[in-house]
N, C-alpha and C positions, 0 to 999 in steps of 0.2 A: 471467606478464606478457608473454611473447613472443606470446601469442595476441591481444593488444590493441594495435592499431596506433597508438593515440594516445600510447602510452608510448615508441614507437621514436624514438630520437634526440632525446628531450626529457627534461629534468631535473625534470619535474613530479611533485609528490607530491599525489595526489588522495585526499582524506579527506572527501569529501562524498557518499558512496555512499547515504546515506539520502535524498538529494534525487534523484539519478539515478545509475545505474551506467554505466560505460563498456561499449563494445560489442566483442565478440570478432570476429575477422576472418570467421569463418563466417557471422555475422549480416549483416555488411556485404556479403559475397559473395552471400548469398541474396537480399538486397534488390536489389542490382545485377542479378543474374541474372534476377529476375522482370521488371524493367523492360526488360531487353535481349531477353528471349526469351518471356515469358509474359503481357505486359501486355494485359489486356482486362478488361471489367467482369464479375466473377463473378456467377453466377445471373441472367444477362441474355440472352446469345446462345445460339443453337443451333450456331453455327459452332465449329470445333475450338479456336481460340485461347481463346474464352470458356469452353468446356467444360474446357479444360486449367486455366484459372485457377480455375474452380469446384472442380475436383478437388484442386488444391493447397490451396485455402482449407479445404475440408472435411477434408483430411488434417491440416492444422494444428489444426483444432478437435479432432480425435481426440488429438493430442499434448497439448493443454491438458487435455482430459478425463482422459487417463491420468495426467497429472501430479498431479491432485487427486482421483484415485479416483472419477471420475464417468462418466456416459454423455455422449456428445457432444451430445445434444439438450438437456442441462442447462447447456451452456456458451453464454453470450451475449457477443458482442463489442461493446464501446463504445469511446469515444475515451479514457477514463480511469477510474480508480477513483472519482474525484469524480462524473463523470457517472453511473456505475453506481449509486452510493448515492442520488443524486437521482432516478434513474429508478425505483429500488425504492420510495423514499418516495412519489413521486407516483403510481405505479401502485397501491400499497397504499391510498393515500388515495382513489383513484377507485373502488376495488373494495369496501372495507370502510367501515362507518360508524364514525366517531370522534366522541365527544362528551365532555362535561365529566366523565363518570363514568369515562372511560378514562385510562390513563397510558402513557407511553413512557419507558423507562429508557436513559440513556447514562451516560458517566463523565466525570469532570473531566480525565482525561488524553487524551481523544479529540482527534484532528486535527479542524480545523474542517469538513472534508469529511464527517465522520460526526456532528458536533455540530449543524451548522446545518440540514441537511434535516429533522431530527426536531424541533428547536426551532421551526422555521417551520411545520411540519405542526401542532404543538400550538397555535401562535398562531392558525392558520386555523380549527382545529376546536374549540378550547376544551379539548382533552385536557390532562391534567397532564403537565408536563415534569419528570421526576425525574433528578437528576444524582448518581451515585454519587461519594462524596467520596474524596479522596486523603488518607491518613493521613501527616502530616509526620513523626511519630516512627517509624513502621514503614517509611516510604518505600514504601508500597504502597497500592493502592486497597482500600476496604472490600469485603466480600463482596457481589457484585452481587445475589445472590438475596435479600438482606435488603430490597431495594427493590422486589421483585416481589410482587404480590398477585393476587387473582382478577380484577382489572381491568386488568392489564398486557397491553396489546395487543402491544407490541414491546419487545424488549431488544436494543439495538444498541451494540456496543463494539469497541474495537480489540484485536487479539491481541498487539500490541507497540507500546509508545510510541515515537513518532518523536523525542521529546525526550530521554528518559532511557534508552531501550532496555529498560525494564521489560517482561517477558513475562508475559502472563496465562495461567493454566492454563485454556484455553478449554474443554477437554473436561469438566473438573470443574465449571466454572461452568454449562455447559449442563445437566449432570446435575442440579445443584442447582435451576436455574431450572425445569426440567421437573417436578421434584417439587413445586414451589410452584404452578406453573400450566402444565399440559401444552399449553395452547393458545397460549401466548405465542410470537410469531414471533421467532426469534433470527437476528440479522444480524451478521456479523463483518467488520470492516475488517482484511483480511489484508495490506495494502499493505506494511508494514514487515516483517512476519513471514515472508513467502513466500520471501525470499532466504536465510533462516537456519534454516528448520525445515520439517518435512513437515506437510501438512494432512490431518487425518483426524478430524473433529470431530462430524459429524452436525448441523451448523447448517442452518437453512432457506435462508439465503442467505449468500454471502460474496463479497467483491470484492478485486481487486488490479490493479496496473498492470504491463504488460510491461516498461516502462523501468526499473523497480526491480529487475528480475531479468535484466539484460543484454540485454533486447530493445529494440525501437524505441519512440520516443515516439508518442503518438497511438493507443495500443492499451490498452484496459481490458478486464477479464474479470469477468463476473458468473457465479457458480454459483447456480442456484436449484433447489429440489426440484420435481419434476414436478407434484405436487399444487397448488403455488402458481402455477407458470408457466402451467398450463392454466386457472387460475381468474382471475388478475389481468388487468386491462385494460392494453393497451399504453400507453406514455406518448407515444411519437413515432408519427406517421402519415406514410405516403408509399409510395414504390415498394418492392416486394419483400415487404412485410409483410402483403399482403392475399391472401385467397382469391378474393373477388369484390367489385366495387364497383358499386353501383346508386344512382340518384338518391335512393331512399328508405332503402336499407339497405346496409351493407357487412359483410363477414365477414373474419375474420383467417386468415392462414396457420397451419400447425402450428408448434409450438415447435421450434427457437428463432427461426425466421424472423420471426415476428410481432413480435419485439422488436428487429429489426435493419432499421429503415426507412432507405431511402436507400442510397447507395453507401458501404460501409464500407471501411476501410483494408486491403484484401486484401494488398497488398505488405508492409505492416508486420506484419500478423498472421502471414503465411507466414515472414517473416524472424524474428519473435519466437518462433515454434515451434522454429526452429533453436537459439535461445538456451536454450530449455527442455531440448532434447536435450543441449546442451553442459553445462548445469548439472547435469542428472541423472547424467551420466557421472562427474563428479568430485565429487558431493555430499559424501560422507563425508570425503574428503580436504580439500575446501574448508572444511568446518565445523571440522576440527581446526586448520587454519591460522588461521581467524578467531578461534577461542577463545584460541589461544596469543597472537596479536597483541593481542587485547583485554586479556588479563592483563598483557602487557608494557606496553601503553600506560597502564593503570591504575597500575602500579608507577612508571613514569617520571613521570607527571603528579602523583601523590600526593607526590612528592619535591620539587615546586616550591612554595616558600613563597607563601602567599596564594592558592593555587588550591584551590577547593572543588568537588568532583564531586557532581552530582545523582544520588542513588541509588547503585547498585552496592554495596550493603551485604550482598547475598546472591548466590547463584548464578543466580538467575532473571532474567538480563539478556542481551540480545543485544549485538552489537558496535557500539553507539551510545552515545557518552559526551558528556554536556553538562557544562559547568563554568563557573564564574565566576572572575575573577582580580581581586584587590583593586586598586582605583583605576584599572583599565583597562577601558574599555567594550568589549564584544564586537566591535563594528564596527571599533574602532581595532586590536584584536588581529588581526582577519581581514585588515585592510589591510596590516599589517606582515608577517603570514604570507605574504601574496601576493607581497611583495617577495622572499621566499625561495622562490617557486614552490611554496608549500604552500597547498593549497585546503581551507579549512574553512568551515563555515556559521556565521553569526551572526544573531541575531534572536529572534523569539518562536516561530519554526518552525510557524506556523499552528496554535498551540495556546495561545491567550491565557488561557482559563480555568485551564489548568495553570500557566502562568507567574504568574498572579495569586495562585494558591494558594501558590506558592513564594515570593511576595513579590518577584518579579523582573520586569523589563521585557524582558530578553533574556539569552541565554546564548551561549557559544561551543559549537559542537558538532563532534565528530569522529566519523565513521562509517566503519567498516573493512570492506574486502572481502578475499577470498582473494588478490587480486593485489597487495595491499599487502605491505610487508616491515618488518622491525624497523628497517631504515635509514630508512624513511619516518617512523616514530615518533621516531627520534632527531633527524631534521631538524625535525619539529614542535616538539620540546622546545627545540632550538636557536633556532627562530624565536620561541618564547614568551619565552625568556630574553633574546633581543635586544630584544623589545618592551619588556620591563621596563627595559632599559638606555636605550633611545631615549626612553621616557616617564619616565625617572628614578624608577622605582618599585623599592623594595627588597623 
């Protein structure tokens, strides 16, 4: 916790890490240093300051590539995972023909960022929109490959639920999907997963956001296989993404530049690469801390009368816990927790299809990072018990 300045001289308990993570000092220092010493538009000037900015940006790309076992030309920077998924969807639609004979598969537990782009693509093209169901008894999704057939153009799904923390065995699902249809394009939303596990799947595309893994806001990452990046049409047009422009015809730059039109957030990308380095150094220790804290939190929360946890009936869950509390609305609970300087999330978590399946409008959500402590969990429980007293709920 000493590495994170927001916690210095403050009694804050931050348990909303699934929304965004706090930033270590090394990231803040890197961001400040860029603006103080290296600020110029990367990939634009031939003067030294711009060339230095370009070098730093491309070194950062190598860091992200190494983090996900990829080549640097397969890494595309966007402003968010949401933008990344929309870019992939729109570029695929511009490149391939979709019609009523085709189908796209998503799941009931997906974040809206992975649900809506494919739903809307199907509405525009007439393709069938297939949604893998969540089994309430098993508290798990059905086998994704069961929804795949010879006409499945795309299977897009989350690696980890931002509501319940349920982790999907992505590698196994990809293997099953490939056996059903080797041509199905597989896209993974790794936004929640990336801060809690390693990525090595063989997916065609995946996305995540830097701010979920201790980096800055405004930085998203797309990984795409070369065979697709060289084939699909860019979604955005403008500076830096062209090879040549003529009145009659224009040609695109090599990958990944053709997908990075305009000025990207070089400062944020460079600082976020520092977050990746920081995370990689402590990865195994961080995961042990998170797992222990998750189990402690589950034990303490399950002891509270009237509290019901969503999922966490097996080992396949990350440190994200959603729950309901009898006779107390999640927003009211979050407000009272805030009086105790305990930050938790309340709402539908941008996953309304999942909420509707659960028969809920909203839940309270606790999401844990390695910088949390057992004391944080104790203070959360104290705040919940206080809410029950204030609202006169036994």
